[in-house]
VOPAGU-2260 file (C-alpha; in pm, 1 decimal, decimal comma):
REM VOPAGU-2260
SITE   aa  ch    i         X         Y         Z
SITE  UNK   A    0   16635,6    3408,9   -5884,4
SITE  UNK   A    1   16504,7    3336,3   -5525,1
SITE  UNK   A    2   16503,5    3504,7   -5220,5
SITE  UNK   A    3   16450,0    3324,6   -4881,6
SITE  UNK   A    4   16224,8    3514,1   -4653,7
SITE  UNK   A    5   16152,2    3364,5   -4295,0
SITE  UNK   A    6   15951,4    3072,5   -4388,7
SITE  UNK   A    7   15900,5    3170,4   -4724,2
SITE  UNK   A    8   16075,5    3169,1   -5071,5
SITE  UNK   A    9   15999,3    3427,9   -5330,2
SITE  UNK   A   10   16100,3    3388,6   -5671,7
SITE  UNK   A   11   16202,0    3687,0   -5904,2
SITE  UNK   A   12   16132,4    3666,0   -6300,2
SITE  UNK   A   13   16197,7    3893,0   -6553,3
SITE  UNK   A   14   15949,5    3810,1   -6856,2
SITE  UNK   A   15   15847,3    3954,9   -7161,2
SITE  UNK   A   16   15474,8    3886,0   -7128,1
SITE  UNK   A   17   15246,7    3851,8   -6810,4
SITE  UNK   A   18   15198,7    3520,2   -6673,1
SITE  UNK   A   19   14894,7    3418,2   -6448,4
SITE  UNK   A   20   14846,1    3625,9   -6143,8
SITE  UNK   A   21   14746,4    3986,2   -6057,3
SITE  UNK   A   22   14881,2    4249,4   -6320,1
SITE  UNK   A   23   15005,4    4549,1   -6157,9
SITE  UNK   A   24   14984,3    4853,3   -6381,8
SITE  UNK   A   25   15062,9    5196,7   -6282,7
SITE  UNK   A   26   14931,7    5565,6   -6342,0
SITE  UNK   A   27   14948,6    5915,8   -6291,7
SITE  UNK   A   28   14654,0    6072,7   -6145,9
SITE  UNK   A   29   14616,8    6312,9   -6409,5
SITE  UNK   A   30   14588,1    5991,6   -6642,6
SITE  UNK   A   31   14372,3    5792,1   -6435,0
SITE  UNK   A   32   14066,9    5838,6   -6604,5
SITE  UNK   A   33   14207,1    5727,1   -6927,9
SITE  UNK   A   34   14395,4    5426,7   -6764,0
SITE  UNK   A   35   14079,7    5320,8   -6573,8
SITE  UNK   A   36   13889,5    5328,0   -6871,7
SITE  UNK   A   37   14128,7    5105,3   -7039,3
SITE  UNK   A   38   14137,5    4879,3   -6748,5
SITE  UNK   A   39   13761,3    4876,9   -6702,6
SITE  UNK   A   40   13565,0    4967,6   -7008,6
SITE  UNK   A   41   13364,9    5207,0   -6845,5
SITE  UNK   A   42   13506,2    5455,2   -6571,8
SITE  UNK   A   43   13318,5    5604,0   -6255,0
SITE  UNK   A   44   13436,0    5947,3   -6080,5
SITE  UNK   A   45   13433,6    5773,7   -5742,8
SITE  UNK   A   46   13659,8    5515,7   -5835,8
SITE  UNK   A   47   13900,8    5750,6   -6029,5
SITE  UNK   A   48   13902,7    5996,9   -5744,8
SITE  UNK   A   49   14064,8    5709,7   -5571,3
SITE  UNK   A   50   14354,5    5727,2   -5768,8
SITE  UNK   A   51   14489,6    6087,8   -5696,4
SITE  UNK   A   52   14731,8    5996,4   -5441,4
SITE  UNK   A   53   15030,9    5816,5   -5487,6
SITE  UNK   A   54   14998,4    5428,0   -5359,5
SITE  UNK   A   55   14629,8    5432,0   -5382,9
SITE  UNK   A   56   14497,8    5166,6   -5603,4
SITE  UNK   A   57   14165,3    5028,2   -5786,5
SITE  UNK   A   58   14130,2    4654,8   -5820,8
SITE  UNK   A   59   13958,4    4525,4   -6113,6
SITE  UNK   A   60   13923,9    4139,6   -6146,9
SITE  UNK   A   61   14283,1    4040,2   -6166,1
SITE  UNK   A   62   14428,5    4380,2   -6220,7
SITE  UNK   A   63   14582,3    4634,0   -5984,0
SITE  UNK   A   64   14589,1    5001,6   -6109,4
SITE  UNK   A   65   14849,1    5161,0   -5905,8
SITE  UNK   A   66   14860,0    5548,4   -5875,7
SITE  UNK   A   67   15185,0    5706,4   -5907,6
SITE  UNK   A   68   15013,9    6045,1   -5779,4
SITE  UNK   A   69   15076,0    6385,5   -5952,8
SITE  UNK   A   70   15334,5    6336,8   -6234,8
SITE  UNK   A   71   15475,8    6695,9   -6142,1
SITE  UNK   A   72   15621,8    6553,3   -5779,8
SITE  UNK   A   73   15704,8    6194,3   -5950,4
SITE  UNK   A   74   16029,6    6116,0   -5753,3
SITE  UNK   A   75   16213,1    5809,0   -5635,8
SITE  UNK   A   76   16089,7    5883,7   -5294,9
SITE  UNK   A   77   15736,8    5831,0   -5447,7
SITE  UNK   A   78   15806,3    5526,3   -5637,3
SITE  UNK   A   79   15963,1    5371,2   -5304,9
SITE  UNK   A   80   15609,0    5474,7   -5105,2
SITE  UNK   A   81   15439,1    5263,7   -5378,7
SITE  UNK   A   82   15633,4    4977,9   -5404,3
SITE  UNK   A   83   15572,4    4946,6   -5022,7
SITE  UNK   A   84   15222,3    5048,0   -5025,2
SITE  UNK   A   85   15155,6    4802,5   -5286,0
SITE  UNK   A   86   15351,5    4525,5   -5064,0
SITE  UNK   A   87   15107,2    4583,8   -4788,9
SITE  UNK   A   88   14806,3    4544,7   -5008,3
SITE  UNK   A   89   14940,4    4234,7   -5153,5
SITE  UNK   A   90   15025,9    4075,3   -4822,4
SITE  UNK   A   91   14682,8    4168,7   -4682,5
SITE  UNK   A   92   14479,8    4001,9   -4991,4
SITE  UNK   A   93   14730,3    3701,0   -4954,3
SITE  UNK   A   94   14802,5    3748,1   -5372,5
SITE  UNK   A   95   15048,3    3461,6   -5483,9
SITE  UNK   A   96   15149,4    3566,1   -5808,4
SITE  UNK   A   97   15190,3    3939,7   -5904,3
SITE  UNK   A   98   15301,8    4065,6   -6279,5
SITE  UNK   A   99   15479,0    4425,2   -6271,0
SITE  UNK   A  100   15416,9    4608,2   -6565,6
SITE  UNK   A  101   15754,9    4802,7   -6539,7
SITE  UNK   A  102   15743,6    5001,9   -6864,6
SITE  UNK   A  103   15512,0    5216,7   -6682,1
SITE  UNK   A  104   15725,3    5305,6   -6415,3
SITE  UNK   A  105   15808,9    5637,6   -6614,3
SITE  UNK   A  106   16174,8    5605,6   -6518,1
SITE  UNK   A  107   16233,8    5903,0   -6761,4
SITE  UNK   A  108   16105,2    6153,2   -6509,7
SITE  UNK   A  109   16279,7    6031,5   -6199,9
SITE  UNK   A  110   16642,0    5982,1   -6461,3
SITE  UNK   A  111   16708,5    5640,3   -6398,0
SITE  UNK   A  112   16719,7    5351,5   -6608,3
SITE  UNK   A  113   16460,2    5054,4   -6618,6
SITE  UNK   A  114   16728,9    4837,4   -6450,8
SITE  UNK   A  115   16774,5    5061,6   -6189,6
SITE  UNK   A  116   16400,3    5101,9   -6131,1
SITE  UNK   A  117   16360,0    4736,9   -6119,7
SITE  UNK   A  118   16628,5    4688,7   -5859,3
SITE  UNK   A  119   16466,8    4941,1   -5669,3
SITE  UNK   A  120   16105,4    4850,6   -5680,7
SITE  UNK   A  121   16198,8    4513,5   -5585,7
SITE  UNK   A  122   16390,6    4602,2   -5273,9
SITE  UNK   A  123   16100,8    4866,1   -5164,9
SITE  UNK   A  124   15873,9    4602,6   -5229,3
SITE  UNK   A  125   15986,7    4318,1   -5051,5
SITE  UNK   A  126   16112,9    4486,9   -4787,0
SITE  UNK   A  127   15769,2    4606,7   -4718,9
SITE  UNK   A  128   15676,7    4268,3   -4652,2
SITE  UNK   A  129   15900,0    4250,3   -4385,9
SITE  UNK   A  130   15764,0    4131,1   -4060,6
SITE  UNK   A  131   15963,3    3946,7   -3744,8
SITE  UNK   A  132   15800,9    3649,1   -3594,4
SITE  UNK   A  133   16116,9    3452,6   -3490,8
SITE  UNK   A  134   16019,0    3437,8   -3124,5
SITE  UNK   A  135   15636,4    3339,9   -3174,5
SITE  UNK   A  136   15496,2    2970,8   -3145,6
SITE  UNK   A  137   15280,2    3033,3   -3469,5
SITE  UNK   A  138   15481,4    3183,6   -3774,2
SITE  UNK   A  139   15341,2    3346,5   -4043,8
SITE  UNK   A  140   15385,9    3244,8   -4395,8
SITE  UNK   A  141   15394,8    3463,2   -4669,5
SITE  UNK   A  142   15122,5    3356,2   -4961,5
SITE  UNK   A  143   15334,2    3550,8   -5207,6
SITE  UNK   A  144   15539,2    3288,1   -5419,9
SITE  UNK   A  145   15631,1    3482,7   -5751,4
SITE  UNK   A  146   15700,7    3863,1   -5897,4
SITE  UNK   A  147   15733,1    3850,9   -6219,3
SITE  UNK   A  148   15886,6    4180,9   -6412,7
SITE  UNK   A  149   15705,0    4232,6   -6728,9
SITE  UNK   A  150   15943,9    4402,4   -6972,5
SITE  UNK   A  151   16202,4    4329,7   -7257,1
SITE  UNK   A  152   16462,4    4466,9   -7079,3
SITE  UNK   A  153   16724,7    4202,6   -6987,5
SITE  UNK   A  154   16679,1    4234,7   -6597,8
SITE  UNK   A  155   16924,6    3936,4   -6459,6
SITE  UNK   A  156   17143,4    4185,6   -6275,0
SITE  UNK   A  157   16860,6    4373,2   -6148,5
SITE  UNK   A  158   16729,5    4054,6   -5972,1
SITE  UNK   A  159   17048,3    3938,4   -5843,9
SITE  UNK   A  160   17149,9    4312,4   -5723,3
SITE  UNK   A  161   16782,6    4315,7   -5521,0
SITE  UNK   A  162   16886,6    3953,5   -5366,4
SITE  UNK   A  163   17190,0    4061,6   -5241,6
SITE  UNK   A  164   17048,0    4385,5   -5111,3
SITE  UNK   A  165   16746,3    4242,3   -4950,6
SITE  UNK   A  166   16950,7    3958,7   -4776,0
SITE  UNK   A  167   17201,7    4255,4   -4628,2
SITE  UNK   A  168   16891,9    4460,8   -4528,5
SITE  UNK   A  169   16701,8    4196,9   -4353,7
SITE  UNK   A  170   17038,7    4106,0   -4153,5
SITE  UNK   A  171   16988,0    4471,4   -4027,5
SITE  UNK   A  172   16648,4    4443,1   -3946,0
SITE  UNK   A  173   16641,4    4066,5   -3810,9
SITE  UNK   A  174   16988,1    4178,4   -3559,5
SITE  UNK   A  175   16802,2    4485,9   -3435,5
SITE  UNK   A  176   16493,4    4296,6   -3362,9
SITE  UNK   A  177   16635,1    4027,1   -3182,5
SITE  UNK   A  178   16590,0    4079,3   -2783,6
SITE  UNK   A  179   16932,3    4145,0   -2609,8
SITE  UNK   A  180   16887,1    3843,6   -2434,2
SITE  UNK   A  181   16984,3    3668,4   -2784,8
SITE  UNK   A  182   17184,2    3960,7   -2977,5
SITE  UNK   A  183   17483,4    4013,1   -2736,9
SITE  UNK   A  184   17818,1    4128,9   -2824,4
SITE  UNK   A  185   17909,8    3788,7   -2840,1
SITE  UNK   A  186   17619,7    3733,5   -3091,4
SITE  UNK   A  187   17725,2    3994,1   -3338,2
SITE  UNK   A  188   18077,6    3889,6   -3348,8
SITE  UNK   A  189   17962,6    3530,4   -3449,6
SITE  UNK   A  190   17720,2    3671,7   -3712,1
SITE  UNK   A  191   18010,5    3895,6   -3864,2
SITE  UNK   A  192   18269,4    3604,5   -3872,1
SITE  UNK   A  193   18041,3    3421,1   -4062,6
SITE  UNK   A  194   18070,9    3668,9   -4318,1
SITE  UNK   A  195   18369,7    3507,6   -4423,6
SITE  UNK   A  196   18143,6    3249,3   -4603,2
SITE  UNK   A  197   18044,5    3491,5   -4841,9
SITE  UNK   A  198   18359,8    3514,4   -5057,0
SITE  UNK   A  199   18694,3    3476,7   -5064,5
SITE  UNK   A  200   18739,1    3893,3   -5080,7
SITE  UNK   A  201   18610,8    3887,0   -4676,5
SITE  UNK   A  202   18808,4    3868,5   -4352,8
SITE  UNK   A  203   18660,5    3889,1   -4018,0
SITE  UNK   A  204   18864,6    3962,0   -3683,7
SITE  UNK   A  205   18669,6    3964,1   -3350,1
SITE  UNK   A  206   18886,8    4069,1   -3067,5
SITE  UNK   A  207   18785,7    4009,0   -2693,0
SITE  UNK   A  208   18857,9    4187,4   -2372,7
SITE  UNK   A  209   19197,4    4111,7   -2340,1
SITE  UNK   A  210   19286,4    4203,6   -2699,0
SITE  UNK   A  211   19096,6    4562,8   -2661,4
SITE  UNK   A  212   19256,6    4629,1   -2356,2
SITE  UNK   A  213   19586,3    4592,7   -2516,7
SITE  UNK   A  214   19491,1    4842,6   -2785,9
SITE  UNK   A  215   19477,8    5107,3   -2517,3
SITE  UNK   A  216   19057,0    5121,4   -2583,9
SITE  UNK   A  217   18961,0    5204,9   -2227,6
SITE  UNK   A  218   18686,5    5477,5   -2296,8
SITE  UNK   A  219   18530,3    5179,3   -2507,8
SITE  UNK   A  220   18610,4    4938,4   -2190,9
SITE  UNK   A  221   18480,8    5177,4   -1915,0
SITE  UNK   A  222   18125,0    5148,9   -2078,0
SITE  UNK   A  223   18156,0    4778,7   -2060,3
SITE  UNK   A  224   18255,2    4718,6   -1691,1
SITE  UNK   A  225   17923,7    4700,3   -1582,7
SITE  UNK   A  226   17811,8    4408,8   -1739,6
SITE  UNK   A  227   17865,8    4018,0   -1717,7
SITE  UNK   A  228   17821,7    4012,3   -2126,9
SITE  UNK   A  229   18182,7    4077,8   -2233,6
SITE  UNK   A  230   18266,7    4308,6   -2493,5
SITE  UNK   A  231   18348,5    4247,7   -2834,4
SITE  UNK   A  232   18575,8    4484,8   -3100,9
SITE  UNK   A  233   18465,7    4378,3   -3474,2
SITE  UNK   A  234   18664,2    4440,2   -3767,2
SITE  UNK   A  235   18546,6    4354,4   -4122,0
SITE  UNK   A  236   18726,2    4380,5   -4437,6
SITE  UNK   A  237   18634,7    4318,9   -4792,4
SITE  UNK   A  238   18870,9    4354,4   -5053,2
SITE  UNK   A  239   18716,6    4427,1   -5367,5
SITE  UNK   A  240   18964,9    4651,8   -5526,3
SITE  UNK   A  241   19341,2    4671,1   -5577,7
SITE  UNK   A  242   19543,1    4673,7   -5278,6
SITE  UNK   A  243   19652,3    5035,5   -5317,5
SITE  UNK   A  244   19319,8    5185,4   -5314,8
SITE  UNK   A  245   19197,8    5355,5   -4978,1
SITE  UNK   A  246   18926,3    5168,7   -4839,9
SITE  UNK   A  247   18626,3    5358,9   -4692,6
SITE  UNK   A  248   18517,4    5270,0   -4340,5
SITE  UNK   A  249   18198,1    5240,3   -4187,1
SITE  UNK   A  250   18176,9    5244,9   -3791,0
SITE  UNK   A  251   17821,2    5160,3   -3603,8
SITE  UNK   A  252   17735,6    5178,6   -3251,5
SITE  UNK   A  253   17693,6    4858,4   -3091,0
SITE  UNK   A  254   17543,4    4896,7   -2754,9
SITE  UNK   A  255   17303,8    4566,5   -2724,0
SITE  UNK   A  256   17128,5    4673,9   -2435,0
SITE  UNK   A  257   17147,2    5064,1   -2303,9
SITE  UNK   A  258   17032,4    5049,3   -1917,2
SITE  UNK   A  259   17218,6    5408,2   -1882,5
SITE  UNK   A  260   17436,1    5275,9   -1615,7
SITE  UNK   A  261   17452,2    5404,1   -1295,2
SITE  UNK   A  262   17286,8    5736,7   -1439,9
SITE  UNK   A  263   16979,4    5490,3   -1486,2
SITE  UNK   A  264   16730,2    5555,9   -1757,1
SITE  UNK   A  265   16371,6    5542,1   -1660,1
SITE  UNK   A  266   16183,3    5248,2   -1655,4
SITE  UNK   A  267   15922,9    5336,0   -1889,3
SITE  UNK   A  268   16007,4    5221,3   -2254,5
SITE  UNK   A  269   16340,2    5082,1   -2136,2
SITE  UNK   A  270   16282,7    4777,7   -2373,5
SITE  UNK   A  271   16346,9    4965,1   -2644,0
SITE  UNK   A  272   16688,1    5018,8   -2546,2
SITE  UNK   A  273   16748,3    4686,8   -2719,5
SITE  UNK   A  274   16782,4    4914,5   -3001,5
SITE  UNK   A  275   17061,6    5096,7   -2911,7
SITE  UNK   A  276   17326,0    4865,5   -3169,4
SITE  UNK   A  277   17108,3    4971,5   -3471,0
SITE  UNK   A  278   17418,6    5130,3   -3586,5
SITE  UNK   A  279   17640,2    4821,8   -3544,6
SITE  UNK   A  280   17331,4    4635,5   -3719,6
SITE  UNK   A  281   17309,7    4889,4   -4024,1
SITE  UNK   A  282   17688,9    4832,3   -4098,3
SITE  UNK   A  283   17699,0    4472,2   -4084,7
SITE  UNK   A  284   17423,1    4433,0   -4303,7
SITE  UNK   A  285   17568,6    4701,3   -4561,5
SITE  UNK   A  286   17902,7    4506,1   -4545,2
SITE  UNK   A  287   17708,6    4186,4   -4620,8
SITE  UNK   A  288   17545,5    4341,2   -4899,7
SITE  UNK   A  289   17872,6    4502,0   -5051,2
SITE  UNK   A  290   18045,2    4160,6   -5026,9
SITE  UNK   A  291   17767,9    3998,3   -5184,4
SITE  UNK   A  292   17735,9    4255,0   -5484,0
SITE  UNK   A  293   18100,8    4210,4   -5528,4
SITE  UNK   A  294   18153,1    4588,1   -5566,0
SITE  UNK   A  295   18496,5    4694,1   -5668,2
SITE  UNK   A  296   18593,8    4855,7   -5340,6
SITE  UNK   A  297   18805,1    4807,2   -5041,3
SITE  UNK   A  298   18565,5    4843,0   -4741,0
SITE  UNK   A  299   18636,2    4823,5   -4370,6
SITE  UNK   A  300   18349,9    4813,3   -4114,6
SITE  UNK   A  301   18418,6    4832,8   -3728,8
SITE  UNK   A  302   18194,0    4766,8   -3439,4
SITE  UNK   A  303   18242,7    4830,8   -3082,0
SITE  UNK   A  304   18002,6    4623,4   -2914,4
SITE  UNK   A  305   17877,5    4584,2   -2542,8
SITE  UNK   A  306   17605,8    4635,6   -2251,6
SITE  UNK   A  307   17574,5    4943,4   -2056,3
SITE  UNK   A  308   17486,1    4841,3   -1712,9
SITE  UNK   A  309   17448,1    4925,0   -1364,4
SITE  UNK   A  310   17664,1    4744,2   -1097,3
SITE  UNK   A  311   17924,9    4741,4    -833,5
SITE  UNK   A  312   18188,8    4739,7   -1117,9
SITE  UNK   A  313   18031,9    4986,0   -1346,3
SITE  UNK   A  314   18206,9    5332,3   -1433,2
SITE  UNK   A  315   18056,2    5597,8   -1246,7
SITE  UNK   A  316   17987,7    5995,6   -1284,9
SITE  UNK   A  317   18306,3    6148,5   -1204,2
SITE  UNK   A  318   18527,1    5867,7   -1323,8
SITE  UNK   A  319   18817,3    5951,4   -1571,7
SITE  UNK   A  320   18895,9    5729,6   -1873,9
SITE  UNK   A  321   19215,2    5770,5   -2148,1
SITE  UNK   A  322   19103,1    5693,1   -2472,9
SITE  UNK   A  323   19274,1    5505,0   -2736,8
SITE  UNK   A  324   19370,7    5863,4   -2867,3
SITE  UNK   A  325   19537,1    5919,9   -2538,8
SITE  UNK   A  326   19294,3    6181,6   -2495,6
SITE  UNK   A  327   19133,4    6194,5   -2129,2
SITE  UNK   A  328   18763,9    6196,7   -2056,0
SITE  UNK   A  329   18572,8    6307,9   -1759,5
SITE  UNK   A  330   18252,2    6107,4   -1785,4
SITE  UNK   A  331   17962,0    6341,2   -1629,8
SITE  UNK   A  332   17695,7    6108,7   -1721,5
SITE  UNK   A  333   17741,7    5740,5   -1807,6
SITE  UNK   A  334   17434,5    5745,7   -2017,1
SITE  UNK   A  335   17621,9    5890,9   -2293,3
SITE  UNK   A  336   17804,7    5611,0   -2360,7
SITE  UNK   A  337   17797,9    5561,1   -2738,1
SITE  UNK   A  338   18036,3    5842,5   -2792,5
SITE  UNK   A  339   18261,7    5648,5   -2573,4
SITE  UNK   A  340   18291,7    5340,3   -2762,8
SITE  UNK   A  341   18306,0    5528,7   -3088,0
SITE  UNK   A  342   18580,2    5763,0   -3009,0
SITE  UNK   A  343   18797,1    5446,0   -2991,2
SITE  UNK   A  344   18687,8    5279,6   -3307,6
SITE  UNK   A  345   18723,9    5611,3   -3475,9
SITE  UNK   A  346   19096,5    5669,6   -3385,0
SITE  UNK   A  347   19153,1    5277,4   -3484,4
SITE  UNK   A  348   19003,3    5347,2   -3825,3
SITE  UNK   A  349   19297,9    5590,2   -3857,3
SITE  UNK   A  350   19541,6    5303,2   -3928,4
SITE  UNK   A  351   19377,3    5202,1   -4260,0
SITE  UNK   A  352   19454,4    5556,4   -4433,2
SITE  UNK   A  353   19103,4    5573,2   -4505,7
SITE  UNK   A  354   18941,2    5764,7   -4786,4
SITE  UNK   A  355   18649,3    5884,5   -4558,8
SITE  UNK   A  356   18499,2    5715,1   -4273,7
SITE  UNK   A  357   18127,7    5721,5   -4189,8
SITE  UNK   A  358   17978,4    5639,5   -3847,4
SITE  UNK   A  359   17636,7    5528,3   -3760,6
SITE  UNK   A  360   17490,7    5565,7   -3413,7
SITE  UNK   A  361   17168,3    5600,5   -3219,8
SITE  UNK   A  362   17358,0    5847,4   -3019,6
SITE  UNK   A  363   17105,7    6117,3   -2876,2
SITE  UNK   A  364   16750,0    6179,5   -2790,7
SITE  UNK   A  365   16829,8    6546,4   -2849,4
SITE  UNK   A  366   16840,3    6464,7   -3230,0
SITE  UNK   A  367   16484,9    6289,9   -3186,9
SITE  UNK   A  368   16355,3    6582,6   -3047,2
SITE  UNK   A  369   16504,1    6828,4   -3343,3
SITE  UNK   A  370   16430,4    6606,8   -3641,0
SITE  UNK   A  371   16169,4    6343,0   -3527,1
SITE  UNK   A  372   16159,5    6020,4   -3727,6
SITE  UNK   A  373   16137,9    6214,4   -4075,5
SITE  UNK   A  374   16527,2    6277,8   -4122,1
SITE  UNK   A  375   16859,1    6165,4   -4006,4
SITE  UNK   A  376   17079,8    6412,9   -3837,2
SITE  UNK   A  377   17411,1    6432,3   -4039,1
SITE  UNK   A  378   17727,3    6564,6   -3957,5
SITE  UNK   A  379   18018,4    6603,8   -4189,5
SITE  UNK   A  380   18356,9    6779,6   -4228,2
SITE  UNK   A  381   18403,8    6732,8   -4584,5
SITE  UNK   A  382   18192,5    6909,1   -4872,7
SITE  UNK   A  383   18259,5    6627,9   -5102,2
SITE  UNK   A  384   18156,0    6386,4   -4895,6
SITE  UNK   A  385   17857,5    6572,7   -4792,7
SITE  UNK   A  386   17748,2    6614,8   -5153,1
SITE  UNK   A  387   17792,3    6228,1   -5196,0
SITE  UNK   A  388   17576,6    6145,3   -4885,3
SITE  UNK   A  389   17321,9    6379,8   -5016,4
SITE  UNK   A  390   17329,9    6204,8   -5342,2
SITE  UNK   A  391   17308,0    5888,5   -5178,2
SITE  UNK   A  392   17020,9    5971,6   -4983,8
SITE  UNK   A  393   16838,7    6074,7   -5296,3
SITE  UNK   A  394   16902,4    5744,1   -5468,3
SITE  UNK   A  395   16800,6    5555,6   -5150,1
SITE  UNK   A  396   16457,0    5750,8   -5056,0
SITE  UNK   A  397   16632,9    5781,1   -4724,1
SITE  UNK   A  398   16631,8    6175,5   -4564,6
SITE  UNK   A  399   16940,0    6343,0   -4403,1
SITE  UNK   A  400   16942,6    6684,6   -4279,0
SITE  UNK   A  401   17269,0    6858,7   -4227,0
SITE  UNK   A  402   17350,8    6984,2   -3878,2
SITE  UNK   A  403   17633,0    7225,4   -3769,0
SITE  UNK   A  404   17958,0    7169,5   -3628,2
SITE  UNK   A  405   18072,9    7520,2   -3551,1
SITE  UNK   A  406   18387,7    7575,4   -3351,3
SITE  UNK   A  407   18196,0    7734,0   -3066,6
SITE  UNK   A  408   18030,7    7441,7   -2988,3
SITE  UNK   A  409   18368,0    7292,3   -2867,0
SITE  UNK   A  410   18390,0    7493,3   -2566,7
SITE  UNK   A  411   18104,1    7267,7   -2388,6
SITE  UNK   A  412   18277,5    6988,1   -2410,7
SITE  UNK   A  413   18603,2    7100,7   -2275,6
SITE  UNK   A  414   18697,5    6952,9   -1933,8
SITE  UNK   A  415   18807,7    7115,7   -1599,2
SITE  UNK   A  416   18978,0    6823,7   -1453,9
SITE  UNK   A  417   19008,8    6578,8   -1792,2
SITE  UNK   A  418   19085,0    6695,6   -2154,9
SITE  UNK   A  419   18703,7    6636,5   -2254,4
SITE  UNK   A  420   18367,8    6606,4   -2119,4
SITE  UNK   A  421   18135,1    6306,5   -2231,1
SITE  UNK   A  422   17837,9    6545,4   -2239,3
SITE  UNK   A  423   17828,3    6912,2   -2359,7
SITE  UNK   A  424   17666,6    7063,2   -1976,4
SITE  UNK   A  425   17329,6    7005,0   -1857,4
SITE  UNK   A  426   17013,7    7191,3   -1943,3
SITE  UNK   A  427   16979,2    7000,5   -2291,6
SITE  UNK   A  428   17113,8    7268,7   -2483,5
SITE  UNK   A  429   17268,5    7128,1   -2844,7
SITE  UNK   A  430   17280,4    6769,6   -2703,7
SITE  UNK   A  431   17322,3    6621,7   -3072,1
SITE  UNK   A  432   17622,0    6879,9   -3170,3
SITE  UNK   A  433   17798,8    6840,3   -2863,3
SITE  UNK   A  434   17794,2    6495,6   -2901,0
SITE  UNK   A  435   17911,5    6499,7   -3251,7
SITE  UNK   A  436   18187,5    6747,6   -3133,2
SITE  UNK   A  437   18299,9    6494,4   -2918,0
SITE  UNK   A  438   18318,2    6241,9   -3211,4
SITE  UNK   A  439   18526,5    6516,0   -3428,3
SITE  UNK   A  440   18776,4    6508,8   -3197,8
SITE  UNK   A  441   18895,7    6185,5   -3295,4
SITE  UNK   A  442   18897,7    6197,7   -3629,4
SITE  UNK   A  443   19166,4    6362,3   -3888,8
SITE  UNK   A  444   19041,8    6227,3   -4197,9
SITE  UNK   A  445   18715,7    6319,2   -4418,7
SITE  UNK   A  446   18445,0    6192,3   -4189,9
SITE  UNK   A  447   18065,4    6193,0   -4106,0
SITE  UNK   A  448   17831,6    6078,3   -3839,5
SITE  UNK   A  449   17498,5    6000,9   -3881,5
SITE  UNK   A  450   17282,4    6029,1   -3571,4
SITE  UNK   A  451   16974,3    5772,6   -3621,9
SITE  UNK   A  452   16835,2    5793,6   -3293,5
SITE  UNK   A  453   16478,9    5877,2   -3450,9
SITE  UNK   A  454   16489,6    5669,8   -3769,0
SITE  UNK   A  455   16654,3    5336,5   -3704,3
SITE  UNK   A  456   16338,7    5229,6   -3503,5
SITE  UNK   A  457   15980,9    5347,3   -3509,6
SITE  UNK   A  458   15678,7    5200,6   -3353,2
SITE  UNK   A  459   15498,4    5240,3   -3699,0
SITE  UNK   A  460   15765,1    4995,0   -3824,3
SITE  UNK   A  461   15716,5    4780,4   -3482,6
SITE  UNK   A  462   16088,8    4781,9   -3434,2
SITE  UNK   A  463   16388,8    4833,3   -3700,8
SITE  UNK   A  464   16332,1    5031,4   -4010,6
SITE  UNK   A  465   16676,4    4946,4   -4136,4
SITE  UNK   A  466   16757,3    5299,0   -4191,6
SITE  UNK   A  467   16993,6    5412,8   -4313,6
SITE  UNK   A  468   17106,8    5052,1   -4473,3
SITE  UNK   A  469   17012,7    5186,7   -4830,0
SITE  UNK   A  470   17151,7    5527,3   -4796,3
SITE  UNK   A  471   17511,9    5373,3   -4669,2
SITE  UNK   A  472   17488,5    5086,7   -4999,4
SITE  UNK   A  473   17429,3    5371,1   -5247,6
SITE  UNK   A  474   17723,2    5552,9   -5093,4
SITE  UNK   A  475   17947,7    5282,3   -5103,6
SITE  UNK   A  476   17811,5    5196,0   -5455,5
SITE  UNK   A  477   17872,7    5513,8   -5571,7
SITE  UNK   A  478   18212,0    5553,4   -5470,9
SITE  UNK   A  479   18314,6    5197,9   -5615,8
SITE  UNK   A  480   18160,8    5318,2   -5943,1
SITE  UNK   A  481   18401,9    5656,0   -5917,1
SITE  UNK   A  482   18737,9    5485,9   -5854,4
């Protein structure tokens, strides 16, 4: 099994015995002395102390002993962090081949089978190798050529699943990291159209401005007015289940550059506003992964995508627009544009009679202030869907935190001159909550909103993190396994 990454190809192999290369072995902190003695023959207290923290490691010749931390604290999140830390070490030391001894991952303590552990380890390890150098003259190339998973178990499905998931994962990160003069709405549409090549179950429809206008998506088009880049509305359908099975729907915010419009943002760090399409990048990558995994599910992905720019044609504070749902919206701030393009997409989703809808958006700075880059904000109107997302969060090692949708907040978005306001008043009060309440106005189905403004890109990741890609893959996969 091969995974093509940038200018390199990594072979994934399942072997019963170690091959030539570095052996990767795992230990719990409390077993470090015994494990180190087995590895080295003569333990030293200093080196054993180095194995107390999960992800720390000791090198002895061609052997790497990697700590899983305390057995009492072992979890899927620890496994994910260990895989990522190991990837950084392997890349920095230019190691060509590793033999990963899977039986030492102690899957009985994290309640998953070895096959699932192998898949998760591979995904997190290879994602830890990710870099973005598409626009550099001198390209990087990984020294790593082969990952051998050492186990008696049959792991072919684990390997193929990992490849499919990683291909979707890197679509997310590459799309988000591209500059906005490359990753335009047209480019996103072309990328989505190419997904039809994945298999016969995929269909794509890319709507241009004239067709969007016919649908009555004037909230969406109001945002797009200020830019010379034409908007696109992307509709992707994957039909992996019976026709009578209700689809699940993912909606992604696709603002490919957000200047704030007439309500112009400050100049400092405005370059980061190319990441305002991370929601779109995420759902596109999830769609590709689901199709490649050939899950038995019907999935619809919707992406409204445009730029938010100032010009003589741009939408202005005080303007009133009519959404596809017929509700009127008074624009108090043109920099609260994400909810305007999403509300039309959420109303459009109604026609699919969905089992549930989840939207993903870098929606509010208020969510970053509340939760930082640790957890994504989760708003949800259905307890069963909440439980499913929480379970997927654990499986994906991707934290979310439930936020309130109390009725009292709705009063803050009621307009004087229109049905709704596009911001919940001035002063920064409950900014993330009122944005979610605005979106809820356009839903009459099971719905969740993920505000990923603080988690989809970070300075530590030097751009896109890919979150919440894994969470959504797990959510859709779990749904497919239930029906």
